[in-house]
MARTILO-194631 format. One record per residue: residue number from 1; residue in one letter; z, x, y negated of N, C-alpha, C in turn. Coordinates in steps of 0.2 Angstrom, whole numbers. Example, Ala and Ser with C-alpha at 12.3 -4.5 7.8 and 13.67 -1.06 7.14 Angstrom:
BEGIN
+-----+------+-------+-------+-------+-------+-------+-------+-------+-------+-------+
| pos | code |   n_w |   n_u |   n_v |  ca_w |  ca_u |  ca_v |   c_w |   c_u |   c_v |
+-----+------+-------+-------+-------+-------+-------+-------+-------+-------+-------+
|   1 |    a |    39 |    66 |    28 |    39 |    62 |    22 |    39 |    66 |    16 |
|   2 |    s |    35 |    64 |    11 |    36 |    68 |     5 |    39 |    64 |     0 |
+-----+------+-------+-------+-------+-------+-------+-------+-------+-------+-------+
This chain:
BEGIN
+-----+------+-------+-------+-------+-------+-------+-------+-------+-------+-------+
| pos | code |   n_w |   n_u |   n_v |  ca_w |  ca_u |  ca_v |   c_w |   c_u |   c_v |
+-----+------+-------+-------+-------+-------+-------+-------+-------+-------+-------+
|   1 |    m |     0 |     4 |     6 |     0 |     0 |     0 |     0 |     4 |    -6 |
|   2 |    p |    -4 |     3 |   -11 |    -4 |     7 |   -17 |     2 |     7 |   -21 |
|   3 |    t |     4 |    12 |   -24 |    10 |    12 |   -28 |     9 |     9 |   -35 |
|   4 |    a |    14 |     8 |   -39 |    14 |     5 |   -45 |     8 |     8 |   -50 |
|   5 |    s |     8 |    15 |   -50 |     3 |    18 |   -54 |    -4 |    17 |   -52 |
|   6 |    a |    -5 |    17 |   -45 |   -12 |    15 |   -43 |   -13 |     8 |   -44 |
|   7 |    s |    -9 |     3 |   -44 |   -10 |    -4 |   -45 |   -12 |    -5 |   -52 |
|   8 |    s |    -8 |    -1 |   -57 |    -9 |    -2 |   -64 |   -16 |     1 |   -66 |
|   9 |    w |   -18 |     6 |   -62 |   -25 |     9 |   -63 |   -30 |     4 |   -62 |
|  10 |    l |   -29 |     0 |   -57 |   -34 |    -5 |   -55 |   -35 |   -11 |   -60 |
|  11 |    r |   -30 |   -11 |   -65 |   -30 |   -16 |   -70 |   -31 |   -23 |   -68 |
|  12 |    k |   -28 |   -25 |   -62 |   -29 |   -32 |   -60 |   -36 |   -34 |   -60 |
|  13 |    a |   -41 |   -30 |   -60 |   -48 |   -33 |   -60 |   -51 |   -34 |   -53 |
|  14 |    s |   -56 |   -38 |   -53 |   -59 |   -39 |   -46 |   -64 |   -33 |   -45 |
|  15 |    r |   -66 |   -30 |   -50 |   -70 |   -24 |   -49 |   -68 |   -18 |   -54 |
|  16 |    v |   -68 |   -12 |   -52 |   -67 |    -7 |   -56 |   -72 |    -2 |   -55 |
|  17 |    d |   -76 |     0 |   -60 |   -81 |     5 |   -60 |   -78 |    12 |   -60 |
|  18 |    v |   -79 |    16 |   -56 |   -77 |    23 |   -56 |   -82 |    28 |   -58 |
|  19 |    d |   -81 |    32 |   -63 |   -86 |    36 |   -66 |   -85 |    43 |   -62 |
|  20 |    l |   -90 |    44 |   -57 |   -89 |    51 |   -54 |   -90 |    57 |   -58 |
|  21 |    t |   -95 |    56 |   -63 |   -97 |    61 |   -67 |   -91 |    63 |   -72 |
|  22 |    k |   -86 |    59 |   -73 |   -80 |    60 |   -77 |   -74 |    62 |   -72 |
|  23 |    g |   -75 |    62 |   -66 |   -70 |    64 |   -61 |   -65 |    59 |   -60 |
|  24 |    e |   -66 |    53 |   -62 |   -61 |    48 |   -61 |   -59 |    47 |   -54 |
|  25 |    h |   -63 |    49 |   -49 |   -61 |    49 |   -42 |   -56 |    54 |   -40 |
|  26 |    k |   -55 |    59 |   -44 |   -50 |    64 |   -43 |   -43 |    63 |   -46 |
|  27 |    t |   -43 |    58 |   -50 |   -36 |    56 |   -53 |   -31 |    55 |   -48 |
|  28 |    p |   -25 |    56 |   -50 |   -19 |    55 |   -45 |   -19 |    47 |   -43 |
|  29 |    q |   -20 |    43 |   -48 |   -20 |    36 |   -46 |   -26 |    34 |   -41 |
|  30 |    f |   -32 |    37 |   -42 |   -37 |    35 |   -37 |   -35 |    38 |   -30 |
|  31 |    l |   -33 |    45 |   -30 |   -31 |    48 |   -24 |   -26 |    44 |   -20 |
|  32 |    e |   -22 |    40 |   -24 |   -17 |    36 |   -20 |   -20 |    31 |   -16 |
|  33 |    l |   -26 |    29 |   -18 |   -30 |    24 |   -15 |   -34 |    27 |    -9 |
|  34 |    n |   -37 |    33 |   -11 |   -41 |    36 |    -6 |   -40 |    44 |    -7 |
|  35 |    s |   -36 |    46 |    -2 |   -35 |    53 |    -3 |   -41 |    58 |    -2 |
|  36 |    l |   -46 |    56 |     0 |   -52 |    60 |     0 |   -56 |    60 |    -7 |
|  37 |    g |   -54 |    55 |   -11 |   -57 |    55 |   -18 |   -64 |    52 |   -17 |
|  38 |    q |   -66 |    48 |   -13 |   -72 |    45 |   -12 |   -73 |    38 |   -13 |
|  39 |    i |   -78 |    35 |   -15 |   -80 |    28 |   -15 |   -84 |    26 |   -10 |
|  40 |    p |   -84 |    20 |    -8 |   -80 |    14 |   -11 |   -73 |    13 |    -8 |
|  41 |    v |   -69 |     9 |   -12 |   -63 |     8 |   -10 |   -62 |     0 |   -11 |
|  42 |    l |   -59 |    -3 |    -6 |   -58 |   -10 |    -7 |   -50 |   -11 |    -6 |
|  43 |    v |   -47 |   -14 |   -11 |   -40 |   -15 |   -11 |   -39 |   -23 |   -11 |
|  44 |    l |   -36 |   -25 |    -5 |   -35 |   -32 |    -4 |   -29 |   -35 |    -8 |
|  45 |    d |   -28 |   -41 |    -9 |   -23 |   -44 |   -13 |   -16 |   -42 |   -11 |
|  46 |    g |   -15 |   -41 |    -4 |    -8 |   -39 |    -2 |    -7 |   -31 |    -2 |
|  47 |    g |   -12 |   -28 |    -5 |   -11 |   -21 |    -6 |   -14 |   -16 |    -1 |
|  48 |    t |   -17 |   -19 |     5 |   -20 |   -15 |    10 |   -27 |   -12 |     7 |
|  49 |    v |   -28 |    -6 |     8 |   -34 |    -2 |     6 |   -38 |    -1 |    12 |
|  50 |    i |   -45 |    -2 |    11 |   -50 |    -1 |    16 |   -55 |     3 |    12 |
|  51 |    t |   -57 |     9 |    15 |   -62 |    14 |    12 |   -67 |    14 |    17 |
|  52 |    e |   -73 |    17 |    16 |   -79 |    18 |    20 |   -83 |    12 |    20 |
|  53 |    s |   -89 |    13 |    18 |   -94 |     7 |    17 |   -94 |     3 |    23 |
|  54 |    i |   -95 |     6 |    29 |   -96 |     1 |    35 |   -90 |    -2 |    36 |
|  55 |    a |   -84 |     1 |    36 |   -78 |    -3 |    37 |   -77 |    -9 |    32 |
|  56 |    i |   -79 |    -8 |    26 |   -78 |   -13 |    21 |   -83 |   -19 |    23 |
|  57 |    c |   -89 |   -17 |    25 |   -94 |   -22 |    27 |   -92 |   -26 |    33 |
|  58 |    r |   -89 |   -22 |    38 |   -86 |   -26 |    44 |   -81 |   -31 |    42 |
|  59 |    y |   -76 |   -29 |    37 |   -71 |   -33 |    35 |   -74 |   -39 |    32 |
|  60 |    l |   -79 |   -38 |    27 |   -82 |   -44 |    24 |   -86 |   -48 |    28 |
|  61 |    e |   -89 |   -45 |    33 |   -93 |   -50 |    38 |   -88 |   -54 |    42 |
|  62 |    a |   -82 |   -51 |    44 |   -77 |   -55 |    48 |   -75 |   -61 |    44 |
|  63 |    l |   -74 |   -60 |    37 |   -73 |   -66 |    33 |   -78 |   -71 |    32 |
|  64 |    h |   -84 |   -68 |    32 |   -90 |   -72 |    30 |   -96 |   -70 |    35 |
|  65 |    p |   -96 |   -73 |    41 |  -100 |   -71 |    47 |  -107 |   -72 |    46 |
|  66 |    t |  -109 |   -76 |    42 |  -116 |   -78 |    41 |  -118 |   -76 |    34 |
|  67 |    p |  -124 |   -73 |    33 |  -128 |   -71 |    38 |  -125 |   -64 |    41 |
|  68 |    a |  -127 |   -63 |    47 |  -124 |   -58 |    51 |  -127 |   -51 |    50 |
|  69 |    l |  -124 |   -47 |    46 |  -127 |   -41 |    45 |  -127 |   -36 |    51 |
|  70 |    f |  -122 |   -37 |    55 |  -121 |   -33 |    61 |  -123 |   -36 |    68 |
|  71 |    g |  -127 |   -41 |    67 |  -130 |   -45 |    73 |  -125 |   -51 |    75 |
|  72 |    s |  -129 |   -56 |    78 |  -125 |   -62 |    80 |  -124 |   -63 |    87 |
|  73 |    d |  -126 |   -58 |    91 |  -125 |   -59 |    98 |  -124 |   -52 |   101 |
|  74 |    a |  -123 |   -51 |   107 |  -122 |   -44 |   110 |  -128 |   -40 |   109 |
|  75 |    v |  -134 |   -42 |   111 |  -140 |   -38 |   110 |  -141 |   -36 |   103 |
|  76 |    s |  -141 |   -41 |    99 |  -143 |   -40 |    92 |  -138 |   -35 |    89 |
|  77 |    q |  -131 |   -36 |    91 |  -126 |   -31 |    88 |  -127 |   -24 |    91 |
|  78 |    g |  -129 |   -23 |    97 |  -131 |   -17 |   100 |  -137 |   -14 |    96 |
|  79 |    k |  -142 |   -18 |    95 |  -148 |   -15 |    92 |  -146 |   -13 |    84 |
|  80 |    v |  -143 |   -17 |    81 |  -141 |   -16 |    74 |  -137 |    -9 |    74 |
|  81 |    e |  -132 |    -9 |    78 |  -128 |    -3 |    78 |  -132 |     3 |    80 |
|  82 |    m |  -136 |     3 |    85 |  -141 |     9 |    86 |  -145 |    11 |    80 |
|  83 |    w |  -148 |     6 |    77 |  -153 |     7 |    72 |  -149 |    10 |    65 |
|  84 |    n |  -143 |     7 |    64 |  -139 |     9 |    59 |  -137 |    16 |    60 |
|  85 |    r |  -135 |    18 |    66 |  -133 |    25 |    67 |  -139 |    30 |    66 |
|  86 |    r |  -145 |    28 |    69 |  -151 |    32 |    68 |  -152 |    33 |    61 |
|  87 |    a |  -152 |    27 |    57 |  -154 |    28 |    50 |  -149 |    32 |    46 |
|  88 |    e |  -142 |    32 |    48 |  -137 |    36 |    45 |  -137 |    43 |    47 |
|  89 |    i |  -138 |    44 |    53 |  -138 |    51 |    55 |  -145 |    55 |    54 |
|  90 |    e |  -151 |    52 |    55 |  -157 |    55 |    55 |  -160 |    55 |    48 |
|  91 |    i |  -159 |    50 |    44 |  -161 |    50 |    37 |  -156 |    51 |    32 |
|  92 |    f |  -151 |    46 |    32 |  -146 |    47 |    26 |  -142 |    54 |    27 |
|  93 |    g |  -141 |    56 |    33 |  -137 |    62 |    33 |  -141 |    68 |    31 |
|  94 |    t |  -148 |    68 |    32 |  -152 |    73 |    30 |  -153 |    73 |    22 |
|  95 |    i |  -153 |    67 |    19 |  -154 |    67 |    12 |  -147 |    68 |     9 |
|  96 |    g |  -142 |    66 |    12 |  -135 |    67 |    10 |  -134 |    75 |     9 |
|  97 |    s |  -136 |    79 |    14 |  -135 |    86 |    14 |  -139 |    89 |     8 |
|  98 |    i |  -144 |    86 |     6 |  -147 |    89 |     0 |  -143 |    88 |    -6 |
|  99 |    a |  -140 |    82 |    -7 |  -135 |    81 |   -12 |  -129 |    85 |   -12 |
| 100 |    l |  -126 |    85 |    -6 |  -120 |    89 |    -5 |  -121 |    97 |    -7 |
| 101 |    h |  -126 |    99 |    -5 |  -127 |   107 |    -5 |  -131 |   109 |   -12 |
| 102 |    s |  -133 |   104 |   -16 |  -137 |   106 |   -22 |  -134 |   103 |   -28 |
| 103 |    d |  -130 |    98 |   -28 |  -128 |    94 |   -34 |  -121 |    98 |   -36 |
| 104 |    p |  -120 |   100 |   -42 |  -114 |   103 |   -45 |  -108 |    98 |   -44 |
| 105 |    m |  -109 |    92 |   -44 |  -103 |    87 |   -43 |  -100 |    88 |   -36 |
| 106 |    f |  -103 |    91 |   -31 |  -100 |    92 |   -25 |   -98 |    99 |   -23 |
| 107 |    a |   -98 |   103 |   -28 |   -96 |   110 |   -28 |   -89 |   111 |   -26 |
| 108 |    e |   -85 |   107 |   -28 |   -78 |   107 |   -26 |   -76 |   105 |   -19 |
| 109 |    r |   -81 |   101 |   -17 |   -79 |    97 |   -10 |   -81 |   102 |    -4 |
| 110 |    l |   -86 |   106 |    -5 |   -87 |   110 |     1 |   -91 |   117 |    -2 |
| 111 |    v |   -92 |   122 |     3 |   -95 |   127 |     1 |  -103 |   125 |     1 |
| 112 |    q |  -106 |   126 |    -5 |  -113 |   124 |    -5 |  -118 |   130 |    -3 |
| 113 |    f |  -123 |   128 |     1 |  -128 |   132 |     3 |  -135 |   129 |     1 |
| 114 |    p |  -137 |   131 |    -5 |  -143 |   129 |    -8 |  -149 |   129 |    -3 |
| 115 |    a |  -149 |   135 |     0 |  -155 |   136 |     5 |  -155 |   131 |    10 |
| 116 |    f |  -149 |   129 |    13 |  -148 |   123 |    18 |  -151 |   117 |    14 |
| 117 |    a |  -149 |   115 |     8 |  -152 |   109 |     5 |  -159 |   109 |     5 |
| 118 |    e |  -163 |   115 |     4 |  -170 |   115 |     4 |  -173 |   114 |    11 |
| 119 |    t |  -170 |   117 |    16 |  -172 |   116 |    23 |  -172 |   108 |    24 |
| 120 |    q |  -166 |   105 |    22 |  -166 |    98 |    23 |  -171 |    94 |    19 |
| 121 |    r |  -172 |    96 |    13 |  -178 |    93 |     9 |  -184 |    93 |    12 |
| 122 |    e |  -186 |    99 |    15 |  -192 |   100 |    19 |  -192 |    95 |    25 |
| 123 |    a |  -186 |    94 |    28 |  -186 |    90 |    34 |  -187 |    82 |    33 |
| 124 |    v |  -186 |    80 |    27 |  -186 |    73 |    25 |  -192 |    69 |    27 |
| 125 |    p |  -198 |    72 |    25 |  -204 |    69 |    27 |  -205 |    67 |    34 |
| 126 |    a |  -203 |    72 |    39 |  -203 |    71 |    46 |  -198 |    65 |    48 |
| 127 |    k |  -192 |    65 |    45 |  -188 |    60 |    46 |  -190 |    53 |    45 |
| 128 |    w |  -194 |    52 |    39 |  -197 |    46 |    37 |  -203 |    44 |    42 |
| 129 |    a |  -206 |    49 |    43 |  -212 |    49 |    48 |  -210 |    46 |    55 |
| 130 |    w |  -204 |    48 |    57 |  -201 |    46 |    63 |  -200 |    38 |    63 |
| 131 |    l |  -197 |    36 |    57 |  -196 |    29 |    56 |  -202 |    25 |    56 |
| 132 |    d |  -207 |    28 |    52 |  -213 |    25 |    51 |  -216 |    23 |    58 |
| 133 |    r |  -216 |    28 |    63 |  -219 |    27 |    69 |  -215 |    21 |    73 |
| 134 |    e |  -208 |    21 |    72 |  -204 |    17 |    76 |  -205 |     9 |    74 |
| 135 |    i |  -206 |     8 |    67 |  -207 |     2 |    65 |  -215 |     0 |    64 |
| 136 |    a |  -219 |     3 |    67 |  -226 |     2 |    67 |  -228 |    -4 |    71 |
| 137 |    d |  -223 |    -7 |    75 |  -225 |   -13 |    78 |  -225 |   -19 |    74 |
| 138 |    g |  -223 |   -19 |    67 |  -224 |   -24 |    63 |  -218 |   -28 |    62 |
| 139 |    r |  -212 |   -26 |    65 |  -206 |   -30 |    64 |  -204 |   -30 |    56 |
| 140 |    p |  -201 |   -35 |    54 |  -200 |   -35 |    46 |  -194 |   -31 |    44 |
| 141 |    f |  -189 |   -30 |    49 |  -183 |   -26 |    47 |  -182 |   -21 |    53 |
| 142 |    i |  -178 |   -16 |    51 |  -178 |   -10 |    55 |  -175 |   -12 |    62 |
| 143 |    a |  -170 |   -16 |    63 |  -167 |   -18 |    69 |  -170 |   -24 |    72 |
| 144 |    g |  -176 |   -27 |    69 |  -179 |   -32 |    72 |  -181 |   -38 |    67 |
| 145 |    d |  -180 |   -44 |    69 |  -182 |   -49 |    64 |  -177 |   -51 |    59 |
| 146 |    q |  -171 |   -49 |    59 |  -166 |   -51 |    54 |  -164 |   -45 |    50 |
| 147 |    y |  -163 |   -46 |    43 |  -161 |   -41 |    39 |  -154 |   -39 |    41 |
| 148 |    s |  -152 |   -32 |    41 |  -146 |   -30 |    44 |  -143 |   -24 |    40 |
| 149 |    v |  -137 |   -22 |    42 |  -134 |   -16 |    39 |  -139 |   -10 |    40 |
| 150 |    a |  -143 |   -10 |    45 |  -147 |    -4 |    46 |  -152 |    -4 |    40 |
| 151 |    d |  -155 |    -9 |    37 |  -159 |   -10 |    32 |  -156 |    -7 |    25 |
| 152 |    i |  -149 |    -9 |    25 |  -145 |    -7 |    19 |  -145 |     1 |    19 |
| 153 |    t |  -143 |     4 |    25 |  -142 |    11 |    26 |  -148 |    15 |    24 |
| 154 |    a |  -154 |    13 |    27 |  -160 |    16 |    26 |  -162 |    15 |    19 |
| 155 |    g |  -161 |     9 |    16 |  -163 |     8 |     9 |  -160 |    12 |     4 |
| 156 |    v |  -153 |    13 |     5 |  -149 |    17 |     1 |  -151 |    24 |     2 |
| 157 |    a |  -153 |    26 |     8 |  -156 |    33 |     9 |  -162 |    34 |     5 |
| 158 |    a |  -166 |    29 |     5 |  -173 |    30 |     1 |  -171 |    30 |    -6 |
| 159 |    w |  -166 |    26 |    -9 |  -164 |    27 |   -16 |  -162 |    34 |   -18 |
| 160 |    l |  -157 |    36 |   -13 |  -154 |    43 |   -14 |  -159 |    48 |   -14 |
| 161 |    g |  -164 |    48 |    -9 |  -169 |    53 |    -9 |  -173 |    53 |   -15 |
| 162 |    a |  -175 |    47 |   -18 |  -179 |    47 |   -24 |  -175 |    50 |   -30 |
| 163 |    f |  -169 |    49 |   -30 |  -164 |    52 |   -35 |  -164 |    60 |   -34 |
| 164 |    f |  -164 |    62 |   -28 |  -164 |    70 |   -27 |  -171 |    73 |   -26 |
| 165 |    g |  -176 |    69 |   -27 |  -183 |    72 |   -27 |  -185 |    73 |   -19 |
| 166 |    a |  -183 |    69 |   -15 |  -185 |    69 |    -8 |  -188 |    62 |    -6 |
| 167 |    d |  -193 |    60 |   -10 |  -196 |    54 |    -9 |  -199 |    53 |    -2 |
| 168 |    i |  -201 |    46 |    -1 |  -204 |    45 |     5 |  -212 |    46 |     4 |
| 169 |    p |  -215 |    50 |     8 |  -222 |    51 |     7 |  -226 |    45 |     7 |
| 170 |    d |  -231 |    45 |     2 |  -235 |    39 |     1 |  -239 |    37 |     7 |
| 171 |    s |  -240 |    41 |    12 |  -244 |    40 |    18 |  -241 |    36 |    23 |
| 172 |    l |  -234 |    35 |    22 |  -230 |    31 |    27 |  -230 |    24 |    26 |
| 173 |    v |  -236 |    21 |    27 |  -237 |    14 |    25 |  -232 |     9 |    28 |
| 174 |    n |  -230 |    10 |    35 |  -225 |     6 |    38 |  -218 |     6 |    34 |
| 175 |    v |  -216 |    12 |    32 |  -210 |    12 |    29 |  -210 |     9 |    22 |
| 176 |    h |  -216 |    10 |    19 |  -216 |     7 |    12 |  -217 |    -1 |    13 |
| 177 |    h |  -220 |    -3 |    18 |  -221 |   -10 |    19 |  -214 |   -14 |    21 |
| 178 |    w |  -210 |   -10 |    24 |  -203 |   -12 |    26 |  -199 |   -12 |    19 |
| 179 |    l |  -199 |    -6 |    15 |  -195 |    -5 |    10 |  -196 |   -10 |     4 |
| 180 |    d |  -202 |   -11 |     3 |  -204 |   -15 |    -3 |  -200 |   -22 |    -3 |
| 181 |    p |  -200 |   -26 |     2 |  -196 |   -32 |     1 |  -189 |   -31 |     2 |
| 182 |    v |  -187 |   -26 |     5 |  -179 |   -24 |     5 |  -177 |   -23 |    -3 |
| 183 |    q |  -181 |   -19 |    -6 |  -179 |   -18 |   -13 |  -180 |   -24 |   -18 |
| 184 |    k |  -184 |   -29 |   -16 |  -185 |   -35 |   -20 |  -180 |   -40 |   -19 |
| 185 |    r |  -175 |   -39 |   -14 |  -170 |   -44 |   -12 |  -165 |   -44 |   -18 |
| 186 |    p |  -163 |   -50 |   -20 |  -158 |   -51 |   -26 |  -152 |   -46 |   -25 |
| 187 |    s |  -150 |   -45 |   -19 |  -144 |   -41 |   -18 |  -145 |   -34 |   -19 |
| 188 |    w |  -151 |   -32 |   -19 |  -153 |   -24 |   -20 |  -150 |   -22 |   -27 |
| 189 |    n |  -150 |   -25 |   -32 |  -147 |   -23 |   -39 |  -141 |   -26 |   -40 |
| 190 |    a |  -137 |   -29 |   -35 |  -131 |   -32 |   -37 |  -126 |   -27 |   -38 |
+-----+------+-------+-------+-------+-------+-------+-------+-------+-------+-------+
């Protein structure tokens, strides 16, 4: 449970923006909520703190099970989990390594190896090409016919890649055909 200082930092708001460029995630009040100094953080009314994107998404889906972002039956849940892990490890992880090893904001978090960041940047097109081949069957979403957390993970990876100069190659028409409607969803800019 957050202490009084952490609770006052939250200002009783339903949403608090944390400016990473100003180091707000490193303040003592924030570190009381997440000792790793990372976002996102969800503080429940009773004071329980949940961190990590997928953990927060699973909590919210338990409260609001439809539409099911993690699948609605055993098969779809297995496929969503598989595709989300693939998107997370193969694509997001590669692009994340570029950020971690090249952006000054992460210099205090780990020993940066800029050369590693560049090898990861070179690997990005092949990672997207792999996904392009996988979704060449025309399915509308990564895990099948329903929008899922796998689409969110890969979509955020695409956004992060564009931010760090590791764009999806124009030649990968299947990935672009998938990503365009994902980025046009009302929730994309929420």
